[in-house]
N, C-alpha and C positions, 0 to 999 in steps of 0.2 A: 519361319523367319530365322535367318542366320544370326546367332547370338553375337558373333564377332562384328558383323555388319551393323547390328542394332547398337552395340556399345560404341562402335566407332562413330556412328551418327550422333549419338548422345554427346560424346566428348567433343565432336566437331561443333555442334550447336552451342555447347557450353562455352567453348573457347571464343566462338564468334560473338556471343552475347556479352561476355566479359570484355572482349576487345572493344566492342561498340560502347559499352558502358564506361570504360576507362577513358575513352576519348573526351568525354565531358568531365574534366578533372574536378570542377567545383561540385557537381552533383555527386560524383564518386566519393569524395572526401566528406562531404556533408552527410551522406547516407551512412558512412562508416563511423564517423567520429563525433557527431553531434550528441548522441545519447551517452556514449562513454564519458564525454567531457562534461555534459550538462548535469546529469543526475548526481555525480559525486559532489559537484559544487552546491547543488540544492540540499543534499544531505548535510554537508558541512555547514551550510547556512542555517538549516533547521536546528542542528545540534547546538550551534553557537547561540542562536537567538533564544532557544529554550533554556539553555544554561544561564544566559544573562538575565532572562525574565525571572527565573526562579531565584537566583542569587539576589537580584535587586529587590524583589518583593519580600524576601525573607529577612533581609538585613536593614532595609531603609525604614525609618519611622513612618507610621501610618497616622494620617489625620482622620479621625473618626467622628463624624457628626452623631450626636446623641440627643434623642428626644427625651426630655425629663431628666436632664443631667443632674439637677439639684437633688433628685431622689436618692442617689447612690454615690456620695462623695468618696467613700472608701473603695468602691469598685473603680472609680475614676483614677484614684491614686495607684491601685494595683495595675490597671491597664498601662499607665504611664511607665511603670517599672519595666514593662516588656516592650517599650518603644511604640505603644499605641496611645497617641495623644487625643483625648476626647475634647470635643468642643460643642457648644450649643448648636443644635440643628435648626435650620430655617424651617418655616412653616410648611413649605412645599417640598420637603425632603423626599417623599415618595415619588413625586414627579421628577425630581432631579436625578434620582437613582434610575428611574425608567428611561430618562433621556441621556444617561451615561455621563452626567455632569458630576456625579459622585459614584464611587465603586460600591460602597455599602454604608450602612448606618445602623445605629442601635436605637431601639425604642423601649424605654423603661416604663413599665406600667405605673399608673398614678398611685396604686396601692402598694408599690414596691417596698417603701420604708416600713409601712405598718406590717406587711406580711413578713418582712425580714425580722422585725423585732418579735413577732409572735411565733417565729420558728416555722412559718408556713413557706411553701415554695414561692419564691418571688419571681415574677414573670419578666423576661427580657426577650424581645424579638430582634432578630437580625434581618434588616431590610436589604434585600439584594435581588438582582435579576439572574435567576439560575440558568437562563438560556444563553447568557453571555459568559465566555470563559476568561475575559480579561481580569476578573476580580476573584477567580477561584482560589488563588494562593492567599490573598488577603483574608477572604472569608474563612478559609481553613485555619489560618493563623489566629484570628479573633475567636473562632469557635473553640479551638483547643485551649486558649488562655481562659476563657469563660468556664469551660468544662473543668479544668484543673482547679480554678478558684472555687467553684461550687463543691467539688469533691473535698478540697482541703477544709473549707468551712464546715461541711457536713461531718467530717471526721472530728474536728475540734468540738463540735456540739455534742457528739457522743462521748468524747473523752471527759468533757466537763461533767457529764451525768454518770461517769464511772462505767461507761460501756465501751467495750473493745470495738473500734470501728470495723474490724474484720467481720463482726457478726452481721453487718449489713451487706456483706458480699458472700452469699452462700456458695457461689460458684466462682472458680478461677479458670476461665476459659483461655486456652492457648491454641496455637496453630502450628502444626508440623507441615511445613511446606515441602512436598515431595518433588518439586520441580528441580531439574538439574541446573547447574550454573549456565550451561549453554542455552537452555530454554528461557531462563530469566533474562539473559542478555539479548535474546532474539525477540523479545516482546514487540519492540518497535518494528523489526523486520517482518514479523509474522503478519502484520497488517498490510504494509506497503510493498514489501519486496516481492511476494507472489504476484500481486497485481502488475507491478512494473515489468517483471521478467516475462510474464505470460503475454502482456500486450506487445512488447518488443519482439518476442519470439514469434508471435502470431502474424504481425504485420511488418516485421523487420525487413523482409524482402519484397514488400508490396510494390515499391516504386519500380524495381526491375521487372517484377512479374507483370505489372500493368504495361510498362513500356515495351516489353518484348511481344506483347499481343495487341492491346488496344493502341499503343503508340505506333507500332509498325503498321497496323491497319490504317491508322490515320495518315501516316507518311506514305502509304501505298507500297511499302517494301515487304509486306507479308505475302502478297500473292506470288512473287517469284520464288519465295522459299517453299510455299505449298506446292508449286509446280514441279519441284524436284522429285525424283523417285523415292526419296526417303519416306519411311512410314510416318504417319501422324503420331503414333505412340512415341517414336524416337524423338521427333521434334518437340513434343510436349515434355518428354523426359529431360531433354537437354535444357529447355527453357526453365523448367521447374528446378532442375539441379543448379542452374546459375543463380536463380533467385534464392534458393535454399542456402547456397554457399554464402551469399551476402548476409542472410539472416543469421547464420551460425557464426560468422566472423564478428558481426555486430554484437551478438550475445556474449561471445568469448571476451571481447574487449570490455563490455560492461562488467562482467564478472571480475576481470583483472582490475578494473578501475575501482570496484568495490573493495577489493583486497588492499589496494594502495591507499584508498581513502581511509580505511580503518586505522592506518598508522599515523594519520594526521588529525583524525577527528577527536573531538572531546564530547562528553555528555552522551546523548543518545546516539551520536554518530559513531562512537566507539563500539556500539553493539553490532556493527556490521562486519566484525572480524570473521571471515570465512576461511577455513583451511583449504589447501589445494585439493585435498580429497573431497571435501564438500563441494568445491567448485566443479570437480569432475562429475560428481553425482548430479549437480544442477544442470550441467551441460547435457548429460544423458537424459535427464528429465525433459529438457526443453527441445531436444532434437526432433522428436516426433511432432511436437507442436509447430515447429518451423515447417516441416513437410506438410502438415495439415493446412497451415495458413497459406503457403505458396500454392498448393493445389487448389484450394477454394478460390483464391484471388485470381489464379490463372483461368479457372472455369468462368468466373464472373466477368473477367476482362475479355474473354472470348465472345461474350454476348454484347459487349459495348462497342459502339461505332466510333468512339473517340476517347482520347485520354481523359478528357474532362468528365465524360460519363462514367468511365471506370473509377475515377477518383471520388465520385459521389458515394461510392460504397464504403469509404473509409470510416465515416462517422459511426455507422451501425456495426461495422467490423470491430472497431475499437471497444464497443460496449460489450461484446460477447465475453472477453476474458474477465470483465469486471463483475459479471452477474454472480458467479459463485462467491466472490468476496462480499458483495452486498447481501446475498442470501445468508451467508454464514454469520454476518453481523446480526441479522434479525433472528436466525434460527441456527445456533451452533450445532454442529454434528461431531460425534466422536469419529476419529479417523480409523477405527478398527473394522468397520463394515467393508467387506471386500468389494461390493458393488460400486463403491465410490471411485474405485480406480479404473473403472471402465467408462466413466462419464467425462467427456471432454471438458477441459478447463477446471472442473472440480478436482479431477485426479491430479493435475499439475499443482493446484493450490495445496492439496493435502501433502503431496510429496515434498514440495518446497518447504512447507512448515516443518515436516519431519526432519529434513536435512538441516535446516537452520537451528532447530532445537537440539541437535546432536543425537537424534533417535534413528534407529535403523529400521527400514522397511523390510518386510518379509519377502522371501522369494516369490510367494504366491502373489503378493501385491505388485511387485516389479513385473512379474510375468504377465499378469492380467493387464497391467497398464501398457506395457510395450506391445502386446498382441493386439489389444483393442485400438491403440493409437495408430499403429502401422496399418491395420486393416482399414481404418477410416481414411488414412492418407491414400491408400491404394484405391479405395472407392472414389474419392474425389479426383484422383489422377485419371481414373477411367471416365469420370464425368467430363473432365477437361479434354480427354482424347476424343470423346463423342462430340463435343463442341467443335473441335478442330476438323472433324470429318464432315461438318456441314459446309456445303459449297458457299453459302452466303457469307462465311467468314472472310473470304478473299475479296469481298466487295467493300470498298471504302465508303465512308459516310458521304 
């Protein structure tokens, strides 16, 4: 095979597919701009809503239903000093909390006053639904106030008896956080950013990859192309390169939009500040995934008789990049094991986390990742070429 002829065919097919794709202006701009515009707005909204929720629940007074409120008048006064206004609880308070009519409540034990006078631990229960997050700030606020009140009263009891309160705390446990500032700021990104970037890198060129195979087959325009003397490998290479170029441009625009969003965001949104060097590393990380995704989708689309049939694969294809994220939530792994950088999707997840945490991957990790990723992309490209060599591909539905 003449390399010059092969390359010329690839570039010719690439230009042809992009020219056809650009004719549909609406689809062209939607494919390129929806994700870069949509996700910064989502992150800005998430950051603003989270900040408003935290500030509101930390500052505003809390109306707290209390069962047995008459048992602890001093406790009620102390809560009021911290903006927690106690009130008698209705008889069905547990049902009201379960039905989300109340965020939380306190239940003071009937023996509270007697135990308090006798110096025994007086029991208080916080009634809440831990499976719902709408009350977590209020619950933490009430719990902290009660803890401080209990510790303060316990210290006074010891002082009255001439005992140093420190004697009751034999250990003073501190924490030395070894996380870098970049790692702390990337906690939010470490969960969502790898998933978002891998999904869009994997299926960013899906529409063009499907349209250039299943779409042309449905329009009966693929058969004349297959009748040309051009090799099937060059045809597949040109179509894949066109789809991969679309995916790379989309990913680049997403990264740029993240950088611009960081200058406008507040709260958790400000944690998305990524340097240009980090974005270059992210682009290098995602490039092999773009090739893997376009090659796999091209091979799948070559077996579909219509665009609708090809699009039916999108749902399970979108799930593939999510699997490592869900797996790591259930069973976290250290990113030091070299084998992880040869596993598709897991390797991208680990590298993206390293980059956003401000950590440097080793040359062995980069080398294994790039070698295994490009090898998989080449294998899927060969599968797509084999599909294109089947005569039934030229037969429309």
